[in-house]
Backbone of each chain as nested JSON, in Angstrom:
{
  "chains": [
    {"id": "A", "residues": [
      {"number": 1, "name": "MET", "atoms": {"N": [-14.483, 14.263, 19.134], "CA": [-13.518, 13.415, 19.807], "C": [-12.165, 14.138, 19.947]}},
      {"number": 2, "name": "ARG", "atoms": {"N": [-11.683, 14.069, 21.172], "CA": [-10.444, 14.831, 21.49], "C": [-9.263, 13.856, 21.543]}},
      {"number": 3, "name": "LEU", "atoms": {"N": [-8.293, 14.112, 20.668], "CA": [-7.114, 13.259, 20.675], "C": [-6.188, 13.571, 21.839]}},
      {"number": 4, "name": "PRO", "atoms": {"N": [-5.319, 12.629, 22.245], "CA": [-4.326, 12.948, 23.28], "C": [-3.303, 13.878, 22.789]}},
      {"number": 5, "name": "ALA", "atoms": {"N": [-2.475, 14.402, 23.679], "CA": [-1.529, 15.491, 23.318], "C": [-0.526, 15.109, 22.36]}},
      {"number": 6, "name": "HIS", "atoms": {"N": [0.032, 13.938, 22.467], "CA": [1.123, 13.563, 21.56], "C": [0.603, 13.294, 20.154]}},
      {"number": 7, "name": "LEU", "atoms": {"N": [-0.67, 12.97, 20.092], "CA": [-1.282, 12.807, 18.734], "C": [-1.684, 14.16, 18.19]}},
      {"number": 8, "name": "GLN", "atoms": {"N": [-2.005, 15.08, 19.156], "CA": [-2.508, 16.424, 18.694], "C": [-1.323, 17.246, 18.04]}},
      {"number": 9, "name": "GLU", "atoms": {"N": [-0.156, 17.056, 18.591], "CA": [0.94, 17.838, 18.042], "C": [1.525, 17.09, 16.768]}},
      {"number": 10, "name": "ALA", "atoms": {"N": [1.256, 15.87, 16.614], "CA": [1.709, 15.174, 15.393], "C": [0.752, 15.489, 14.256]}},
      {"number": 11, "name": "LYS", "atoms": {"N": [-0.455, 16.065, 14.562], "CA": [-1.35, 16.409, 13.409], "C": [-0.961, 17.682, 12.736]}},
      {"number": 12, "name": "GLN", "atoms": {"N": [-0.006, 18.412, 13.338], "CA": [0.33, 19.719, 12.812], "C": [1.055, 19.653, 11.461]}},
      {"number": 13, "name": "MET", "atoms": {"N": [1.807, 18.566, 11.231], "CA": [2.678, 18.556, 10.087], "C": [2.349, 17.313, 9.197]}},
      {"number": 14, "name": "ASN", "atoms": {"N": [1.085, 17.18, 8.839], "CA": [0.79, 16.039, 7.987], "C": [0.155, 16.452, 6.633]}},
      {"number": 15, "name": "GLU", "atoms": {"N": [0.505, 17.64, 6.199], "CA": [0.096, 18.039, 4.81], "C": [0.883, 17.206, 3.799]}},
      {"number": 16, "name": "PHE", "atoms": {"N": [2.12, 16.855, 4.101], "CA": [2.886, 16.001, 3.167], "C": [2.338, 14.658, 3.113]}},
      {"number": 17, "name": "TYR", "atoms": {"N": [1.83, 14.095, 4.222], "CA": [1.256, 12.802, 4.181], "C": [0.031, 12.813, 3.366]}},
      {"number": 18, "name": "ILE", "atoms": {"N": [-0.833, 13.804, 3.544], "CA": [-2.099, 13.877, 2.801], "C": [-1.856, 14.009, 1.346]}},
      {"number": 19, "name": "LEU", "atoms": {"N": [-0.904, 14.81, 0.955], "CA": [-0.589, 15.007, -0.481], "C": [-0.149, 13.726, -1.106]}},
      {"number": 20, "name": "ILE", "atoms": {"N": [0.865, 13.076, -0.546], "CA": [1.472, 11.857, -1.086], "C": [0.495, 10.746, -1.118]}},
      {"number": 21, "name": "LEU", "atoms": {"N": [-0.269, 10.535, -0.001], "CA": [-1.109, 9.382, 0.139], "C": [-2.397, 9.52, -0.68]}},
      {"number": 22, "name": "GLY", "atoms": {"N": [-2.918, 10.752, -0.788], "CA": [-4.033, 10.959, -1.636], "C": [-3.717, 10.755, -3.072]}},
      {"number": 23, "name": "LEU", "atoms": {"N": [-2.524, 11.222, -3.523], "CA": [-2.115, 10.964, -4.886], "C": [-1.943, 9.518, -5.241]}},
      {"number": 24, "name": "ILE", "atoms": {"N": [-1.385, 8.78, -4.277], "CA": [-1.213, 7.309, -4.447], "C": [-2.551, 6.648, -4.506]}},
      {"number": 25, "name": "ALA", "atoms": {"N": [-3.525, 6.988, -3.677], "CA": [-4.878, 6.34, -3.737], "C": [-5.541, 6.688, -5.019]}},
      {"number": 26, "name": "ILE", "atoms": {"N": [-5.457, 7.89, -5.477], "CA": [-6.168, 8.265, -6.666], "C": [-5.514, 7.551, -7.937]}},
      {"number": 27, "name": "LEU", "atoms": {"N": [-4.172, 7.48, -7.971], "CA": [-3.523, 6.761, -9.026], "C": [-3.891, 5.36, -9.069]}},
      {"number": 28, "name": "GLY", "atoms": {"N": [-3.999, 4.717, -7.909], "CA": [-4.379, 3.261, -7.767], "C": [-5.768, 3.065, -8.358]}},
      {"number": 29, "name": "ALA", "atoms": {"N": [-6.697, 4.002, -7.997], "CA": [-8.075, 3.843, -8.409], "C": [-8.202, 4.016, -9.962]}},
      {"number": 30, "name": "ILE", "atoms": {"N": [-7.422, 4.956, -10.518], "CA": [-7.353, 5.127, -11.952], "C": [-6.772, 3.96, -12.643]}},
      {"number": 31, "name": "SER", "atoms": {"N": [-5.784, 3.304, -11.989], "CA": [-5.165, 2.118, -12.6], "C": [-6.178, 0.922, -12.574]}},
      {"number": 32, "name": "VAL", "atoms": {"N": [-6.99, 0.845, -11.511], "CA": [-7.987, -0.177, -11.443], "C": [-9.042, -0.01, -12.576]}},
      {"number": 33, "name": "TYR", "atoms": {"N": [-9.37, 1.278, -12.81], "CA": [-10.371, 1.523, -13.801], "C": [-9.947, 1.206, -15.26]}},
      {"number": 34, "name": "PHE", "atoms": {"N": [-8.711, 1.595, -15.57], "CA": [-8.303, 1.592, -17.0], "C": [-7.568, 0.362, -17.443]}},
      {"number": 35, "name": "LYS", "atoms": {"N": [-7.04, -0.429, -16.478], "CA": [-6.242, -1.596, -16.961], "C": [-7.25, -2.749, -17.396]}},
      {"number": 36, "name": "LYS", "atoms": {"N": [-6.714, -3.571, -18.35], "CA": [-7.537, -4.636, -18.875], "C": [-7.39, -6.012, -18.152]}},
      {"number": 37, "name": "SER", "atoms": {"N": [-6.147, -6.36, -17.829], "CA": [-5.909, -7.657, -17.268], "C": [-6.366, -7.773, -15.881]}},
      {"number": 38, "name": "PRO", "atoms": {"N": [-6.921, -8.869, -15.338], "CA": [-7.294, -8.93, -13.939], "C": [-6.165, -8.856, -12.965]}},
      {"number": 39, "name": "PHE", "atoms": {"N": [-4.955, -9.321, -13.33], "CA": [-3.767, -9.166, -12.41], "C": [-3.409, -7.729, -12.327]}},
      {"number": 40, "name": "ASP", "atoms": {"N": [-3.433, -6.977, -13.382], "CA": [-3.202, -5.497, -13.321], "C": [-4.25, -4.772, -12.438]}},
      {"number": 41, "name": "LYS", "atoms": {"N": [-5.485, -5.287, -12.534], "CA": [-6.542, -4.648, -11.685], "C": [-6.286, -5.004, -10.195]}},
      {"number": 42, "name": "LEU", "atoms": {"N": [-5.784, -6.213, -9.952], "CA": [-5.45, -6.545, -8.516], "C": [-4.276, -5.766, -7.949]}},
      {"number": 43, "name": "ILE", "atoms": {"N": [-3.206, -5.52, -8.842], "CA": [-2.112, -4.709, -8.449], "C": [-2.54, -3.253, -8.171]}},
      {"number": 44, "name": "GLY", "atoms": {"N": [-3.432, -2.737, -9.012], "CA": [-3.974, -1.456, -8.722], "C": [-4.758, -1.304, -7.451]}},
      {"number": 45, "name": "LEU", "atoms": {"N": [-5.497, -2.42, -7.165], "CA": [-6.246, -2.452, -5.865], "C": [-5.25, -2.453, -4.669]}},
      {"number": 46, "name": "ALA", "atoms": {"N": [-4.098, -3.145, -4.793], "CA": [-3.111, -3.155, -3.725], "C": [-2.483, -1.744, -3.599]}},
      {"number": 47, "name": "VAL", "atoms": {"N": [-2.257, -1.108, -4.67], "CA": [-1.711, 0.298, -4.654], "C": [-2.717, 1.188, -3.954]}},
      {"number": 48, "name": "MET", "atoms": {"N": [-3.995, 1.103, -4.256], "CA": [-5.063, 1.936, -3.656], "C": [-5.127, 1.732, -2.158]}},
      {"number": 49, "name": "MET", "atoms": {"N": [-5.105, 0.443, -1.727], "CA": [-5.172, 0.153, -0.237], "C": [-3.891, 0.638, 0.439]}},
      {"number": 50, "name": "GLY", "atoms": {"N": [-2.719, 0.596, -0.258], "CA": [-1.512, 1.174, 0.331], "C": [-1.623, 2.627, 0.494]}},
      {"number": 51, "name": "GLY", "atoms": {"N": [-2.418, 3.3, -0.26], "CA": [-2.664, 4.754, -0.034], "C": [-3.692, 5.041, 1.031]}},
      {"number": 52, "name": "VAL", "atoms": {"N": [-4.612, 4.036, 1.201], "CA": [-5.742, 4.384, 2.141], "C": [-5.377, 4.076, 3.622]}},
      {"number": 53, "name": "ILE", "atoms": {"N": [-4.68, 2.974, 3.825], "CA": [-4.435, 2.506, 5.193], "C": [-3.522, 3.532, 6.057]}},
      {"number": 54, "name": "PRO", "atoms": {"N": [-2.476, 4.191, 5.44], "CA": [-1.813, 5.244, 6.296], "C": [-2.726, 6.435, 6.552]}},
      {"number": 55, "name": "LEU", "atoms": {"N": [-3.756, 6.693, 5.773], "CA": [-4.691, 7.744, 6.099], "C": [-5.505, 7.358, 7.331]}},
      {"number": 56, "name": "ILE", "atoms": {"N": [-5.85, 6.186, 7.435], "CA": [-6.571, 5.691, 8.647], "C": [-5.72, 5.783, 9.876]}},
      {"number": 57, "name": "VAL", "atoms": {"N": [-4.422, 5.381, 9.719], "CA": [-3.428, 5.479, 10.816], "C": [-3.232, 7.007, 11.273]}},
      {"number": 58, "name": "LEU", "atoms": {"N": [-3.215, 7.874, 10.239], "CA": [-2.96, 9.256, 10.468], "C": [-4.143, 9.911, 11.211]}},
      {"number": 59, "name": "LYS", "atoms": {"N": [-5.369, 9.34, 11.046], "CA": [-6.506, 9.91, 11.799], "C": [-6.524, 9.436, 13.138]}},
      {"number": 60, "name": "GLY", "atoms": {"N": [-5.834, 8.328, 13.522], "CA": [-5.726, 7.849, 14.846], "C": [-6.46, 6.603, 15.136]}},
      {"number": 61, "name": "TYR", "atoms": {"N": [-7.189, 6.031, 14.162], "CA": [-7.934, 4.8, 14.399], "C": [-7.043, 3.568, 14.148]}},
      {"number": 62, "name": "LEU", "atoms": {"N": [-6.166, 3.236, 15.105], "CA": [-5.059, 2.257, 14.844], "C": [-5.701, 0.861, 14.873]}},
      {"number": 63, "name": "ASP", "atoms": {"N": [-6.675, 0.554, 15.61], "CA": [-7.198, -0.765, 15.639], "C": [-7.961, -1.057, 14.318]}},
      {"number": 64, "name": "VAL", "atoms": {"N": [-8.646, -0.07, 13.77], "CA": [-9.314, -0.232, 12.496], "C": [-8.23, -0.437, 11.375]}},
      {"number": 65, "name": "ALA", "atoms": {"N": [-7.148, 0.279, 11.504], "CA": [-6.057, 0.128, 10.544], "C": [-5.461, -1.288, 10.535]}},
      {"number": 66, "name": "VAL", "atoms": {"N": [-5.285, -1.927, 11.772], "CA": [-4.799, -3.229, 11.952], "C": [-5.722, -4.225, 11.305]}},
      {"number": 67, "name": "LEU", "atoms": {"N": [-7.071, -4.034, 11.616], "CA": [-8.026, -4.968, 10.971], "C": [-8.099, -4.926, 9.483]}},
      {"number": 68, "name": "VAL", "atoms": {"N": [-8.05, -3.702, 8.949], "CA": [-8.073, -3.513, 7.443], "C": [-6.813, -4.144, 6.903]}},
      {"number": 69, "name": "ALA", "atoms": {"N": [-5.669, -3.948, 7.462], "CA": [-4.458, -4.556, 6.968], "C": [-4.462, -6.041, 7.063]}},
      {"number": 70, "name": "ILE", "atoms": {"N": [-5.143, -6.655, 7.983], "CA": [-5.269, -8.077, 8.038], "C": [-6.253, -8.646, 7.061]}},
      {"number": 71, "name": "ILE", "atoms": {"N": [-7.367, -7.946, 6.894], "CA": [-8.455, -8.456, 5.968], "C": [-8.178, -8.222, 4.526]}},
      {"number": 72, "name": "MET", "atoms": {"N": [-7.388, -7.206, 4.188], "CA": [-7.121, -6.812, 2.761], "C": [-6.496, -8.003, 2.017]}},
      {"number": 73, "name": "PRO", "atoms": {"N": [-5.54, -8.746, 2.452], "CA": [-5.024, -9.841, 1.598], "C": [-5.935, -10.997, 1.502]}},
      {"number": 74, "name": "LEU", "atoms": {"N": [-6.791, -11.164, 2.452], "CA": [-7.807, -12.239, 2.378], "C": [-8.749, -12.061, 1.216]}},
      {"number": 75, "name": "THR", "atoms": {"N": [-9.236, -10.776, 1.006], "CA": [-10.01, -10.476, -0.144], "C": [-9.356, -10.646, -1.417]}},
      {"number": 76, "name": "THR", "atoms": {"N": [-8.05, -10.311, -1.477], "CA": [-7.286, -10.476, -2.727], "C": [-7.151, -11.965, -3.099]}},
      {"number": 77, "name": "ILE", "atoms": {"N": [-6.905, -12.774, -2.032], "CA": [-6.787, -14.252, -2.19], "C": [-8.1, -14.843, -2.727]}},
      {"number": 78, "name": "PHE", "atoms": {"N": [-9.193, -14.315, -2.127], "CA": [-10.545, -14.786, -2.583], "C": [-10.816, -14.416, -4.027]}},
      {"number": 79, "name": "ILE", "atoms": {"N": [-10.477, -13.275, -4.404], "CA": [-10.648, -12.837, -5.834], "C": [-9.75, -13.618, -6.745]}},
      {"number": 80, "name": "LEU", "atoms": {"N": [-8.545, -14.019, -6.28], "CA": [-7.66, -14.893, -7.061], "C": [-8.218, -16.26, -7.223]}},
      {"number": 81, "name": "GLN", "atoms": {"N": [-8.973, -16.742, -6.244], "CA": [-9.65, -18.011, -6.444], "C": [-10.702, -17.951, -7.52]}},
      {"number": 82, "name": "ALA", "atoms": {"N": [-11.37, -16.808, -7.575], "CA": [-12.51, -16.65, -8.523], "C": [-11.902, -16.527, -9.968]}},
      {"number": 83, "name": "THR", "atoms": {"N": [-11.076, -15.456, -10.179], "CA": [-10.546, -15.279, -11.501], "C": [-9.084, -15.689, -11.489]}},
      {"number": 84, "name": "GLY", "atoms": {"N": [-8.787, -16.95, -11.57], "CA": [-7.467, -17.379, -11.473], "C": [-6.731, -17.259, -12.851]}},
      {"number": 85, "name": "ARG", "atoms": {"N": [-5.671, -18.052, -12.949], "CA": [-4.947, -18.088, -14.206], "C": [-5.68, -18.912, -15.222]}},
      {"number": 86, "name": "ASN", "atoms": {"N": [-5.934, -18.342, -16.391], "CA": [-6.714, -19.032, -17.386], "C": [-5.782, -20.054, -18.095]}},
      {"number": 87, "name": "THR", "atoms": {"N": [-5.797, -21.265, -17.614], "CA": [-5.057, -22.295, -18.25], "C": [-5.844, -22.852, -19.41]}},
      {"number": 88, "name": "ASP", "atoms": {"N": [-5.266, -23.732, -20.259], "CA": [-5.945, -24.23, -21.383], "C": [-6.689, -25.541, -21.096]}},
      {"number": 89, "name": "GLU", "atoms": {"N": [-6.614, -26.004, -19.885], "CA": [-7.111, -27.373, -19.572], "C": [-8.609, -27.427, -19.643]}},
      {"number": 90, "name": "SER", "atoms": {"N": [-9.241, -26.782, -18.714], "CA": [-10.706, -26.851, -18.544], "C": [-11.406, -26.154, -19.76]}}
    ]},
    {"id": "B", "residues": [
      {"number": 1, "name": "MET", "atoms": {"N": [2.494, 25.211, 3.975], "CA": [3.959, 24.88, 3.918], "C": [4.125, 23.383, 3.927]}},
      {"number": 2, "name": "ILE", "atoms": {"N": [4.297, 22.802, 2.827], "CA": [4.397, 21.374, 2.698], "C": [5.855, 20.861, 2.9]}},
      {"number": 3, "name": "PHE", "atoms": {"N": [6.831, 21.493, 2.29], "CA": [8.192, 21.018, 2.418], "C": [8.906, 21.911, 3.389]}},
      {"number": 4, "name": "ALA", "atoms": {"N": [8.462, 22.003, 4.552], "CA": [9.14, 22.698, 5.634], "C": [10.402, 21.981, 6.004]}},
      {"number": 5, "name": "TYR", "atoms": {"N": [11.494, 22.752, 6.125], "CA": [12.745, 22.048, 6.534], "C": [12.86, 21.765, 7.96]}},
      {"number": 6, "name": "ASP", "atoms": {"N": [12.887, 20.449, 8.218], "CA": [13.013, 19.98, 9.615], "C": [13.833, 18.755, 9.482]}},
      {"number": 7, "name": "ALA", "atoms": {"N": [14.855, 18.581, 10.32], "CA": [15.752, 17.455, 10.21], "C": [15.06, 16.195, 10.646]}},
      {"number": 8, "name": "ALA", "atoms": {"N": [14.005, 16.275, 11.468], "CA": [13.29, 15.06, 11.843], "C": [12.293, 14.578, 10.771]}},
      {"number": 9, "name": "MET", "atoms": {"N": [12.112, 15.411, 9.717], "CA": [11.158, 14.998, 8.769], "C": [11.816, 14.424, 7.438]}},
      {"number": 10, "name": "ILE", "atoms": {"N": [13.128, 14.369, 7.461], "CA": [13.828, 13.917, 6.268], "C": [13.546, 12.48, 5.957]}},
      {"number": 11, "name": "PRO", "atoms": {"N": [13.497, 11.51, 6.916], "CA": [13.143, 10.127, 6.567], "C": [11.696, 10.016, 6.038]}},
      {"number": 12, "name": "THR", "atoms": {"N": [10.822, 10.843, 6.532], "CA": [9.424, 10.834, 6.036], "C": [9.405, 11.308, 4.584]}},
      {"number": 13, "name": "TYR", "atoms": {"N": [10.238, 12.377, 4.256], "CA": [10.194, 12.848, 2.807], "C": [10.79, 11.743, 1.897]}},
      {"number": 14, "name": "ILE", "atoms": {"N": [11.851, 11.11, 2.442], "CA": [12.499, 10.113, 1.553], "C": [11.493, 8.969, 1.294]}},
      {"number": 15, "name": "CYS", "atoms": {"N": [10.786, 8.532, 2.365], "CA": [9.82, 7.403, 2.154], "C": [8.693, 7.795, 1.208]}},
      {"number": 16, "name": "GLY", "atoms": {"N": [8.214, 9.012, 1.385], "CA": [7.083, 9.506, 0.472], "C": [7.561, 9.598, -0.958]}},
      {"number": 17, "name": "ILE", "atoms": {"N": [8.755, 10.115, -1.192], "CA": [9.213, 10.234, -2.553], "C": [9.476, 8.829, -3.207]}},
      {"number": 18, "name": "VAL", "atoms": {"N": [9.985, 7.902, -2.37], "CA": [10.182, 6.585, -2.88], "C": [8.851, 5.87, -3.227]}},
      {"number": 19, "name": "ALA", "atoms": {"N": [7.821, 6.103, -2.345], "CA": [6.527, 5.53, -2.558], "C": [5.863, 6.054, -3.857]}},
      {"number": 20, "name": "LEU", "atoms": {"N": [5.99, 7.359, -4.072], "CA": [5.412, 7.97, -5.251], "C": [6.135, 7.484, -6.566]}},
      {"number": 21, "name": "TYR", "atoms": {"N": [7.462, 7.407, -6.512], "CA": [8.236, 6.925, -7.637], "C": [7.836, 5.53, -7.944]}},
      {"number": 22, "name": "ALA", "atoms": {"N": [7.698, 4.655, -6.877], "CA": [7.354, 3.249, -7.202], "C": [5.993, 3.146, -7.766]}},
      {"number": 23, "name": "VAL", "atoms": {"N": [5.009, 3.999, -7.324], "CA": [3.69, 3.936, -7.91], "C": [3.675, 4.359, -9.358]}},
      {"number": 24, "name": "ILE", "atoms": {"N": [4.478, 5.385, -9.66], "CA": [4.56, 5.808, -11.086], "C": [5.175, 4.77, -11.938]}},
      {"number": 25, "name": "ARG", "atoms": {"N": [6.214, 4.068, -11.439], "CA": [6.812, 3.01, -12.174], "C": [5.846, 1.826, -12.319]}},
      {"number": 26, "name": "VAL", "atoms": {"N": [5.05, 1.506, -11.333], "CA": [4.036, 0.485, -11.448], "C": [3.05, 0.801, -12.51]}},
      {"number": 27, "name": "LEU", "atoms": {"N": [2.616, 2.017, -12.601], "CA": [1.61, 2.392, -13.6], "C": [2.147, 2.37, -14.986]}},
      {"number": 28, "name": "THR", "atoms": {"N": [3.39, 2.574, -15.255], "CA": [3.928, 2.758, -16.584], "C": [4.806, 1.515, -16.987]}},
      {"number": 29, "name": "GLU", "atoms": {"N": [4.626, 0.403, -16.232], "CA": [5.458, -0.79, -16.583], "C": [4.535, -1.684, -17.393]}},
      {"number": 30, "name": "LYS", "atoms": {"N": [5.19, -2.338, -18.372], "CA": [4.367, -3.26, -19.29], "C": [4.257, -4.659, -18.705]}},
      {"number": 31, "name": "LYS", "atoms": {"N": [5.366, -5.264, -18.154], "CA": [5.315, -6.682, -17.786], "C": [4.769, -6.755, -16.337]}},
      {"number": 32, "name": "THR", "atoms": {"N": [3.981, -7.821, -16.04], "CA": [3.274, -7.9, -14.769], "C": [4.288, -8.306, -13.664]}},
      {"number": 33, "name": "LEU", "atoms": {"N": [5.292, -9.104, -13.972], "CA": [6.251, -9.534, -12.877], "C": [7.079, -8.359, -12.433]}},
      {"number": 34, "name": "LYS", "atoms": {"N": [7.438, -7.453, -13.338], "CA": [8.18, -6.237, -12.933], "C": [7.304, -5.32, -12.104]}},
      {"number": 35, "name": "LYS", "atoms": {"N": [5.973, -5.357, -12.471], "CA": [5.072, -4.528, -11.652], "C": [5.022, -5.038, -10.225]}},
      {"number": 36, "name": "LEU", "atoms": {"N": [5.092, -6.398, -9.992], "CA": [4.996, -6.904, -8.648], "C": [6.27, -6.59, -7.866]}},
      {"number": 37, "name": "VAL", "atoms": {"N": [7.425, -6.578, -8.534], "CA": [8.671, -6.151, -7.812], "C": [8.532, -4.743, -7.306]}},
      {"number": 38, "name": "LEU", "atoms": {"N": [8.026, -3.8, -8.155], "CA": [7.921, -2.448, -7.796], "C": [6.77, -2.18, -6.754]}},
      {"number": 39, "name": "LEU", "atoms": {"N": [5.823, -3.148, -6.821], "CA": [4.765, -3.105, -5.799], "C": [5.372, -3.39, -4.367]}},
      {"number": 40, "name": "ASN", "atoms": {"N": [6.35, -4.32, -4.361], "CA": [7.033, -4.594, -3.062], "C": [7.836, -3.338, -2.607]}},
      {"number": 41, "name": "VAL", "atoms": {"N": [8.428, -2.668, -3.556], "CA": [9.138, -1.375, -3.185], "C": [8.172, -0.427, -2.526]}},
      {"number": 42, "name": "MET", "atoms": {"N": [6.936, -0.3, -3.158], "CA": [5.957, 0.589, -2.595], "C": [5.485, 0.169, -1.198]}},
      {"number": 43, "name": "ASN", "atoms": {"N": [5.422, -1.169, -0.987], "CA": [5.006, -1.644, 0.34], "C": [6.02, -1.294, 1.419]}},
      {"number": 44, "name": "PHE", "atoms": {"N": [7.354, -1.404, 1.081], "CA": [8.311, -1.005, 2.036], "C": [8.236, 0.476, 2.42]}},
      {"number": 45, "name": "ALA", "atoms": {"N": [8.033, 1.315, 1.395], "CA": [7.956, 2.739, 1.598], "C": [6.687, 3.113, 2.452]}},
      {"number": 46, "name": "ILE", "atoms": {"N": [5.591, 2.463, 2.178], "CA": [4.334, 2.736, 2.864], "C": [4.477, 2.328, 4.315]}},
      {"number": 47, "name": "THR", "atoms": {"N": [5.153, 1.143, 4.51], "CA": [5.347, 0.689, 5.92], "C": [6.169, 1.733, 6.653]}},
      {"number": 48, "name": "GLY", "atoms": {"N": [7.216, 2.277, 6.043], "CA": [7.971, 3.331, 6.748], "C": [7.121, 4.566, 7.026]}},
      {"number": 49, "name": "LEU", "atoms": {"N": [6.287, 4.944, 6.132], "CA": [5.378, 6.095, 6.384], "C": [4.372, 5.786, 7.486]}},
      {"number": 50, "name": "ILE", "atoms": {"N": [3.918, 4.543, 7.641], "CA": [2.971, 4.232, 8.732], "C": [3.742, 4.397, 10.057]}},
      {"number": 51, "name": "VAL", "atoms": {"N": [4.946, 3.817, 10.133], "CA": [5.649, 3.747, 11.392], "C": [6.156, 5.12, 11.781]}},
      {"number": 52, "name": "LEU", "atoms": {"N": [6.539, 5.966, 10.83], "CA": [7.024, 7.291, 11.142], "C": [5.902, 8.306, 11.434]}},
      {"number": 53, "name": "SER", "atoms": {"N": [4.579, 7.929, 11.225], "CA": [3.559, 8.89, 11.196], "C": [3.274, 9.454, 12.597]}},
      {"number": 54, "name": "ILE", "atoms": {"N": [2.783, 8.61, 13.497], "CA": [2.478, 9.161, 14.86], "C": [3.174, 8.381, 15.908]}},
      {"number": 55, "name": "PRO", "atoms": {"N": [3.661, 9.071, 16.921], "CA": [4.439, 8.441, 18.062], "C": [3.6, 7.674, 19.006]}},
      {"number": 56, "name": "ASP", "atoms": {"N": [3.092, 6.514, 18.556], "CA": [2.215, 5.7, 19.386], "C": [2.666, 4.267, 19.232]}},
      {"number": 57, "name": "ILE", "atoms": {"N": [2.438, 3.472, 20.241], "CA": [2.877, 2.055, 20.176], "C": [2.064, 1.196, 19.3]}},
      {"number": 58, "name": "MET", "atoms": {"N": [0.826, 1.561, 19.053], "CA": [-0.049, 0.794, 18.215], "C": [0.235, 0.995, 16.762]}},
      {"number": 59, "name": "ALA", "atoms": {"N": [0.935, 2.124, 16.417], "CA": [1.318, 2.306, 15.01], "C": [2.379, 1.384, 14.582]}},
      {"number": 60, "name": "LEU", "atoms": {"N": [3.141, 0.861, 15.503], "CA": [4.11, -0.242, 15.181], "C": [3.431, -1.499, 14.804]}},
      {"number": 61, "name": "PHE", "atoms": {"N": [2.328, -1.808, 15.597], "CA": [1.594, -3.02, 15.295], "C": [0.764, -2.858, 13.952]}},
      {"number": 62, "name": "ALA", "atoms": {"N": [0.357, -1.635, 13.662], "CA": [-0.275, -1.416, 12.372], "C": [0.687, -1.612, 11.229]}},
      {"number": 63, "name": "GLY", "atoms": {"N": [1.901, -1.151, 11.46], "CA": [2.93, -1.328, 10.393], "C": [3.285, -2.754, 10.209]}},
      {"number": 64, "name": "ILE", "atoms": {"N": [3.399, -3.516, 11.322], "CA": [3.659, -4.921, 11.222], "C": [2.571, -5.624, 10.461]}},
      {"number": 65, "name": "ALA", "atoms": {"N": [1.267, -5.378, 10.835], "CA": [0.197, -6.06, 10.181], "C": [0.084, -5.643, 8.655]}},
      {"number": 66, "name": "TYR", "atoms": {"N": [0.425, -4.421, 8.316], "CA": [0.349, -4.04, 6.927], "C": [1.47, -4.668, 6.146]}},
      {"number": 67, "name": "PHE", "atoms": {"N": [2.651, -4.721, 6.751], "CA": [3.773, -5.33, 6.037], "C": [3.616, -6.805, 5.734]}},
      {"number": 68, "name": "VAL", "atoms": {"N": [3.173, -7.571, 6.772], "CA": [2.92, -8.993, 6.611], "C": [1.809, -9.262, 5.578]}},
      {"number": 69, "name": "GLY", "atoms": {"N": [0.748, -8.506, 5.659], "CA": [-0.4, -8.701, 4.807], "C": [-0.082, -8.36, 3.411]}},
      {"number": 70, "name": "SER", "atoms": {"N": [0.556, -7.266, 3.167], "CA": [0.878, -6.839, 1.814], "C": [1.88, -7.712, 1.118]}},
      {"number": 71, "name": "THR", "atoms": {"N": [2.895, -8.21, 1.916], "CA": [3.837, -9.154, 1.322], "C": [3.124, -10.44, 0.951]}},
      {"number": 72, "name": "LEU", "atoms": {"N": [2.265, -10.912, 1.815], "CA": [1.5, -12.144, 1.478], "C": [0.63, -11.954, 0.261]}},
      {"number": 73, "name": "GLU", "atoms": {"N": [0.026, -10.768, 0.117], "CA": [-0.86, -10.432, -1.033], "C": [-0.103, -10.459, -2.279]}},
      {"number": 74, "name": "SER", "atoms": {"N": [1.007, -9.765, -2.365], "CA": [1.767, -9.723, -3.646], "C": [2.377, -11.013, -3.999]}},
      {"number": 75, "name": "ASN", "atoms": {"N": [2.77, -11.802, -2.955], "CA": [3.327, -13.15, -3.282], "C": [2.207, -14.082, -3.759]}},
      {"number": 76, "name": "ALA", "atoms": {"N": [0.937, -13.885, -3.226], "CA": [-0.159, -14.683, -3.763], "C": [-0.457, -14.366, -5.246]}},
      {"number": 77, "name": "ILE", "atoms": {"N": [-0.377, -13.074, -5.6], "CA": [-0.668, -12.647, -7.006], "C": [0.448, -13.194, -7.892]}},
      {"number": 78, "name": "ALA", "atoms": {"N": [1.723, -13.13, -7.396], "CA": [2.874, -13.601, -8.22], "C": [2.837, -15.104, -8.364]}},
      {"number": 79, "name": "SER", "atoms": {"N": [2.544, -15.857, -7.297], "CA": [2.518, -17.25, -7.476], "C": [1.266, -17.753, -8.325]}},
      {"number": 80, "name": "THR", "atoms": {"N": [0.229, -16.998, -8.258], "CA": [-0.896, -17.401, -9.177], "C": [-0.604, -17.013, -10.556]}},
      {"number": 81, "name": "PHE", "atoms": {"N": [0.112, -15.913, -10.797], "CA": [0.419, -15.522, -12.189], "C": [1.474, -16.385, -12.802]}},
      {"number": 82, "name": "ALA", "atoms": {"N": [2.538, -16.763, -12.073], "CA": [3.655, -17.373, -12.771], "C": [3.818, -18.849, -12.441]}},
      {"number": 83, "name": "GLY", "atoms": {"N": [3.033, -19.36, -11.478], "CA": [3.186, -20.725, -11.049], "C": [2.094, -21.559, -11.62]}},
      {"number": 84, "name": "GLY", "atoms": {"N": [1.818, -22.614, -10.865], "CA": [0.62, -23.48, -11.277], "C": [1.021, -24.772, -11.936]}},
      {"number": 85, "name": "LYS", "atoms": {"N": [0.061, -25.522, -12.277], "CA": [0.334, -26.867, -12.855], "C": [0.645, -26.779, -14.301]}},
      {"number": 86, "name": "ALA", "atoms": {"N": [0.433, -25.685, -14.981], "CA": [0.626, -25.656, -16.45], "C": [2.067, -25.599, -16.772]}},
      {"number": 87, "name": "ASN", "atoms": {"N": [3.006, -25.263, -15.839], "CA": [4.403, -25.226, -16.179], "C": [5.133, -26.516, -15.984]}},
      {"number": 88, "name": "GLU", "atoms": {"N": [4.399, -27.493, -15.388], "CA": [5.117, -28.698, -15.099], "C": [5.29, -29.654, -16.384]}}
    ]}
  ]
}
């Protein structure tokens, strides 16, 4: 697939993006693996998706990035419905 | 050449360094509510990185969608963590 010209010249200087965003995604995944509380796991999942979505944008698939950014909070809200706050009532 | 000096890349460097600092503070914080505040800081910086990345009009819409979605997500986590019927 051949990108347009203005996207082609923007690809020349994205080593900084790849370094920072890859580090953020890996740190988020490590945080999801090692934390104990479900809220900390959800925060780590949000950090990981914050690292992944700019990489999709940087590749040029902007419609995919819009869809992922819309669907991501819905999954978090569904997981919050499943493992909510453990009250003492039930 | 990662840190090439270019005056047009200075906002990008600032956004990236703020994002990495916020992630490190999120990972080393004990209380969950302070983690959520720093998660919002990371969302601002990531939105800046998305918008500054490629000069296309759809990148602005991707930044808008990410900003709205991530703010909704962290507010949902915070209101589930700190709110609810048990405090009434």
